[in-house]
C-alpha positions as CSV (number, residue, x, y, z in Angstrom):
1,M,0.0,0.0,0.0
2,P,1.5,3.3,-1.0
3,L,2.6,5.7,1.7
4,F,0.9,9.1,1.7
5,P,3.2,12.1,2.3
6,R,2.9,13.6,5.8
7,P,1.0,17.0,5.8
8,T,3.1,20.1,6.4
9,P,2.6,21.3,9.9
10,S,0.3,24.3,10.2
11,T,3.0,26.4,11.8
12,V,5.3,25.8,8.9
13,R,2.6,26.5,6.4
14,A,1.7,29.8,8.1
15,I,5.4,30.9,8.1
16,Y,5.7,30.1,4.4
17,A,2.4,31.9,3.7
18,A,3.6,35.0,5.5
19,Y,6.7,35.1,3.2
20,E,4.5,34.7,0.1
21,A,2.0,37.4,1.3
22,A,4.9,39.9,1.8
23,N,6.6,39.1,-1.5
24,E,6.3,41.6,-4.4
25,H,6.3,40.1,-7.9
26,Y,8.3,42.3,-10.2
27,D,9.8,42.2,-13.7
28,S,13.4,43.1,-14.2
29,L,13.6,46.4,-16.1
30,G,16.6,45.2,-18.1
31,I,19.1,42.4,-18.3
32,S,20.4,41.6,-14.8
33,V,24.2,41.5,-14.4
34,G,23.5,38.1,-12.8
35,E,22.2,36.9,-16.1
36,I,24.6,38.5,-18.5
37,G,26.7,35.3,-18.7
38,E,23.6,33.4,-20.0
39,A,24.7,31.5,-23.1
40,C,21.3,31.8,-24.9
41,D,20.7,35.2,-26.6
42,R,17.1,34.4,-27.1
43,A,16.5,33.8,-23.4
44,L,18.0,37.3,-22.6
45,W,15.9,38.9,-25.3
46,Y,12.8,37.2,-23.9
47,T,13.6,38.4,-20.4
48,L,14.0,42.0,-21.7
49,H,10.7,41.8,-23.5
50,W,8.8,40.3,-20.6
51,V,7.4,37.4,-22.7
52,S,6.9,35.1,-19.7
53,Q,5.1,35.6,-16.4
54,P,7.3,36.4,-13.4
55,E,8.3,33.3,-11.5
56,V,5.9,32.6,-8.5
57,L,8.1,31.7,-5.6
58,D,6.8,29.7,-2.7
59,G,7.6,30.6,0.9
60,R,10.5,28.1,1.2
61,K,12.3,29.7,-1.7
62,L,11.7,33.2,-0.4
63,R,13.1,32.2,2.9
64,L,16.1,30.7,1.2
65,F,16.8,33.9,-0.6
66,Q,16.6,35.8,2.7
67,T,19.1,33.3,4.1
68,G,21.4,34.3,1.2
69,N,21.1,37.9,2.3
70,I,21.9,37.1,5.9
71,E,25.0,35.1,4.7
72,E,26.2,38.2,2.7
73,E,26.1,40.2,6.0
74,R,28.1,37.5,7.7
75,L,30.7,37.4,5.0
76,V,31.2,41.2,5.3
77,Q,31.7,40.7,9.0
78,D,34.2,37.9,8.3
79,L,36.2,40.2,6.1
80,E,36.1,43.1,8.6
81,R,37.2,40.7,11.3
82,I,40.5,40.1,9.5
83,G,41.1,43.8,8.8
84,V,39.5,44.3,5.4
85,E,37.7,47.6,4.8
86,V,34.4,47.0,3.2
87,Y,32.3,49.8,1.6
88,G,30.0,50.5,-1.3
89,Q,27.4,47.8,-0.6
90,Q,24.5,47.9,-3.1
91,D,26.1,50.5,-5.3
92,R,24.1,50.5,-8.6
93,I,25.4,49.2,-11.9
94,R,23.9,50.8,-15.0
95,L,25.3,50.1,-18.5
96,V,23.9,50.2,-22.1
97,S,21.5,53.0,-21.3
98,G,20.3,51.3,-18.1
99,F,19.4,48.0,-19.9
100,V,22.2,46.2,-18.1
101,R,21.6,46.7,-14.5
102,G,22.2,45.4,-11.0
103,K,23.9,46.1,-7.7
104,C,27.3,45.1,-6.2
105,D,27.8,43.3,-2.9
106,G,30.5,45.8,-2.0
107,K,34.1,47.0,-2.6
108,A,37.1,46.4,-0.4
109,M,40.6,47.4,0.4
110,G,43.0,45.3,2.4
111,I,42.4,41.9,0.8
112,P,45.3,39.8,2.2
113,E,46.5,38.6,-1.2
114,A,46.7,42.2,-2.6
115,P,46.1,44.7,0.2
116,K,46.8,47.8,-1.8
117,T,44.4,47.0,-4.6
118,E,40.8,48.0,-4.5
119,H,38.6,44.9,-5.2
120,L,35.0,44.4,-6.2
121,L,33.2,41.9,-3.8
122,E,30.9,39.2,-5.0
123,F,29.3,37.0,-2.3
124,K,27.6,33.7,-3.1
125,S,26.2,30.7,-1.2
126,T,26.2,27.2,-2.7
127,N,25.3,23.7,-1.9
128,E,27.9,21.0,-1.2
129,K,28.0,19.8,-4.8
130,G,28.7,23.3,-6.0
131,M,31.4,23.8,-3.4
132,N,33.1,20.6,-4.3
133,E,33.2,21.6,-7.9
134,L,34.7,25.0,-7.1
135,Q,37.3,23.4,-4.9
136,K,38.1,20.8,-7.5
137,K,38.4,23.0,-10.6
138,R,39.4,26.3,-8.8
139,S,37.6,28.2,-11.6
140,V,34.5,30.3,-11.1
141,R,34.5,30.9,-14.9
142,E,34.2,27.1,-15.6
143,V,31.9,26.1,-12.7
144,K,29.7,29.2,-12.3
145,P,29.7,31.1,-15.6
146,L,26.8,33.4,-14.5
147,H,28.7,34.4,-11.4
148,F,31.8,35.0,-13.5
149,G,29.9,37.3,-15.8
150,Q,28.5,39.2,-12.8
151,C,32.0,39.7,-11.4
152,Q,33.4,40.9,-14.7
153,I,30.6,43.3,-15.5
154,G,30.8,44.7,-12.0
155,M,34.5,45.4,-12.4
156,H,33.8,47.0,-15.8
157,A,31.1,49.3,-14.3
158,F,33.3,50.5,-11.5
159,G,36.6,50.7,-13.3
160,L,38.2,48.0,-11.1
161,S,40.8,45.4,-12.1
162,R,40.3,42.8,-9.3
163,C,37.3,41.0,-7.8
164,L,37.2,38.8,-4.7
165,Y,34.7,36.0,-5.3
166,L,33.8,34.6,-1.9
167,A,31.4,31.7,-1.6
168,S,30.1,29.7,1.4
169,C,28.7,26.2,1.5
170,K,25.2,26.0,3.0
171,N,25.8,22.4,4.2
172,T,29.3,22.7,5.8
173,D,30.1,26.4,6.1
174,T,33.2,25.8,4.0
175,L,34.5,29.0,2.4
176,Y,35.9,29.3,-1.1
177,A,37.8,32.4,-2.3
178,E,39.1,33.2,-5.8
179,L,40.7,36.4,-7.0
180,L,39.5,37.3,-10.5
181,E,41.2,39.7,-12.8
182,Y,39.3,42.1,-15.1
183,D,38.9,40.6,-18.6
184,A,38.4,43.6,-20.9
185,E,37.7,41.4,-24.0
186,Y,35.0,39.4,-22.3
187,C,33.3,42.6,-20.9
188,L,33.3,44.5,-24.2
189,R,31.9,41.5,-26.0
190,Q,29.1,41.2,-23.4
191,I,28.3,44.9,-23.6
192,A,28.2,44.8,-27.4
193,R,26.0,41.7,-27.2
194,A,23.6,43.4,-24.7
195,Q,23.3,46.5,-27.0
196,R,22.6,44.2,-30.0
197,L,19.8,42.5,-28.1
198,V,18.3,45.7,-26.9
199,C,18.2,47.0,-30.5
200,A,16.9,43.7,-32.0
201,S,13.3,43.9,-33.1
202,E,12.9,40.1,-33.2
203,P,14.1,37.3,-31.0
204,P,17.5,35.8,-31.9
205,S,17.9,32.1,-32.8
206,R,17.5,29.5,-30.1
207,I,20.5,28.0,-28.5
208,S,18.9,24.7,-29.5
209,D,15.8,23.5,-31.3
210,K,15.5,20.6,-29.0
211,P,13.3,21.2,-26.0
212,D,15.2,18.5,-24.0
213,F,18.5,20.3,-24.5
214,F,20.1,20.8,-21.1
215,G,20.1,24.6,-21.4
216,C,16.3,24.6,-22.3
217,I,14.9,22.1,-19.9
218,F,14.6,24.5,-16.9
219,C,14.5,27.8,-18.8
220,K,11.7,30.0,-17.6
221,H,10.9,30.8,-21.3
222,K,10.5,27.2,-22.5
223,A,6.7,27.5,-22.9
224,V,7.0,30.5,-25.3
225,C,10.1,29.3,-27.0
226,H,9.4,25.6,-27.5
227,E,5.8,24.8,-26.6
228,G,3.7,27.3,-28.6
229,A,2.5,29.5,-25.7
230,F,1.6,33.1,-26.4
231,A,3.8,35.8,-24.8
232,R,2.4,38.1,-22.1
233,V,0.4,41.1,-23.3
234,T,2.6,44.0,-22.3
235,C,4.0,47.0,-24.3
236,R,7.2,45.1,-24.6
237,S,5.6,42.4,-26.6
238,C,3.9,44.9,-28.9
239,V,4.9,45.7,-32.4
240,H,4.6,49.5,-31.7
241,S,7.1,49.6,-28.8
242,T,10.8,50.4,-29.1
243,A,13.7,50.2,-26.5
244,E,15.4,53.6,-26.6
245,L,19.1,54.0,-26.1
246,G,20.3,57.2,-24.5
247,G,18.1,57.2,-21.3
248,D,17.8,54.9,-18.4
249,C,16.0,51.8,-19.7
250,H,13.4,53.9,-21.6
251,W,10.7,52.5,-24.0
252,S,8.6,54.4,-26.4
253,C,5.3,53.8,-28.3
254,A,5.2,54.6,-32.0
255,R,1.4,54.2,-32.1
256,F,0.8,57.1,-29.8
257,S,4.2,58.8,-30.2
258,K,5.0,58.9,-26.5
259,P,7.4,57.6,-23.9
260,L,6.1,54.7,-21.8
261,S,6.2,54.5,-18.0
262,V,6.9,51.2,-16.4
263,D,3.2,50.9,-15.3
264,E,2.0,51.6,-18.8
265,Q,4.4,49.0,-20.2
266,K,3.0,46.4,-17.8
267,A,-0.7,47.3,-18.5
268,A,-0.4,47.6,-22.3
269,C,-3.4,49.1,-24.1
270,P,-6.3,48.1,-26.4
271,A,-4.0,48.9,-29.5
272,H,-1.6,46.2,-28.5
273,L,-0.4,44.0,-31.5
274,Y,2.0,41.2,-30.9
275,Q,5.4,41.3,-32.6
276,P,4.8,38.7,-35.3
277,A,7.8,36.6,-34.1
278,L,6.0,36.1,-30.7
279,V,2.9,34.6,-32.3
280,P,3.1,30.8,-32.6
281,G,2.0,30.6,-36.2
282,S,2.5,32.1,-39.7
283,L,1.6,35.6,-40.7
284,E,-1.0,35.8,-43.4
285,D,-2.2,39.4,-43.8
286,V,-1.8,42.9,-42.4
287,D,-4.6,45.4,-42.5
288,E,-3.1,48.8,-41.5
289,A,-6.4,50.6,-41.7
290,A,-8.1,48.2,-39.3
291,E,-4.9,47.7,-37.3
292,T,-5.1,44.0,-37.4
293,I,-2.7,41.1,-38.3
294,T,-4.0,37.8,-39.4
295,Y,-2.2,34.5,-38.6
296,T,-2.6,30.8,-39.1
297,L,-1.7,29.2,-35.8
298,R,0.1,25.8,-35.5
299,N,-3.2,24.0,-35.0
300,G,-4.6,25.4,-38.3
301,E,-6.9,28.0,-36.6
302,T,-7.1,31.5,-38.2
303,W,-6.5,34.2,-35.6
304,V,-6.8,37.9,-36.1
305,D,-4.7,39.9,-33.7
306,G,-6.3,43.3,-32.8
307,A,-9.8,42.2,-33.9
308,A,-11.1,41.5,-30.3
309,E,-10.0,41.5,-26.7
310,K,-7.0,39.2,-26.2
311,K,-7.4,36.0,-24.2
312,E,-4.8,33.7,-22.8
313,K,-4.4,30.9,-25.3
314,T,-2.0,28.3,-26.7
315,A,-1.6,27.3,-30.3
């Protein structure tokens, strides 16, 4: 007879629910420095254009994120305990007209290996498997490419030549430290890549056309990219919108000739028309006077975008 899982105690459910109630769902305004090392151009473009719903985090995950924040504070105290001067926590990173954005964990002077050199600080926590990989290969770049990208873009943003990457193991409290040097070629390529993605009117090619490819299996955009789901209805998925270089993550609307606030971008408007590349089907006709676009969806259905109120649907 199969065993039924034990119910979660009411106290634990209440604690998790409190975290969930206090959590604010938000969309990243641009490409996070923590994602700049992502190998798939299309995934970054989708993130920039808000094609997928924000991830809904349960109370356990939210509490885990808070544990990471607490660990950052502890690592700062650890460094100060050995005489390192730590400052600049949460200084903002803004590159490519604000479309590449984030914050740093801090800056420091007095790092024992190079006490006279100012360092960027990047703190991470990892499980035992991740710690073992770091200790075995001694290479953040190889084991944690997203972390490596975050360190490099942070150094680029603040004009620093060194970064202290300091990770702690959640299971054993083991610490791993690696000094990274600024890689100008890497950073310039990533900045150019980000600008190209901001200016791209259509999504780039997939990293793989196979949904079971390792880089696609857990991607938050898999439904839109591989499974025929429609993108969210926001200004950023609309054919009339444009990302504007020269400001701070600004978007404009060609239909109404106006800049778009963040709230307007999220709400969209009745004139919304999907960018054709975001519709899971083939474009058949465009009626500029009626402001409609006709498609044949994957299931053979004819669908006219702009003809009626949009509904959540999958081809």
